N, C-alpha and C positions, 0 to 999 in steps of 0.2 A: 669705438668704445661701446656702442649700442649692441654690436654683434657679440662681444665678449659678455656683456651683461645678460643677454638672452640665453647664451649657452650656459652660463652659471645658474640661471633660474631653472632651466630645463634639467640640469644635473641635480640641483637641490630638490626639485620635485620628484625626480626619479629615485634618488637615494632615500628621500623621506618616505615615499610610498613603499619601498622595499622594507624599511625598518618597521613601519606601521603594519605591513602585511605579516611580518614575522611575529609581531606581538598579538595581532588579532586573529590570525589564521587558526590557532588551536581552539580559541573560543568559538569561532564560526563552525569549525568541523565538529566540535562537541555538540553544538546546537543542532546541526543537520543530522548527526548520528542519532540524537535523542528523538527527533521528529520521525526519522525513518523507523526507529525501533517501535515507536508508538503505532505507526501506520501498519507495519508488518505484524506486530503483535496482535493488533485488532483483527487482522485478516485470518491469522492462523490459530487464534485462541490461546496463544502461549502466555500472553500477558493480559490479565483481565482486571477490570476496575472493581472496586469493592462491592458494588451492587450485584454484579454477576457472581462473585464469590459467595455472597450471602444467600443467593438463590440456590446455588449448587449445594450448600451446606444444609438447606432446609429439606432437600430431597433425600429420601432414604436410598440406601444402596440396593441396586437391582430394580428400582422403580422405573417404569417406562413413562417418559414425558414427551408429548408431541407439542413442539413449539409452533408449527404451522400446519394448518389443516389443508389437505389437497383440494384442488378445485373439483367440485362435484358436477359441474355443468359440461362435462366432456361429451361430445357427440361424434359419432363416426361420420366420415364424409362418404356419402353414397355416390357422389359424382366421379369417383376414382375409376370405376369399372368393375367387372366381375372377375373372380378368380377362376382360372382354368387349370385343372389338374392334368398333368402330362406324364408320359413315360418315355424314357430314352430308348431308342431303337439301335441295336448294335449292327 
């Protein structure tokens, strides 16, 4: 009797999980797709939040805007060696 009861419980859990997975899988997929869309949209600039859109509207067409200034403290490395000009000999 105990073995039959255990098998019935396992089958009930299995089929219950299948039914719940069919109900909640579309909701889960929709949630995952929305998060991926937000992530990739932020990287490629396709989808922007309202703050970025308002900043772009304030700029005039053809105006050049620099968002990040380049690093001015670049120094050449003198320890590399010296350049030797050469010619190929046929």
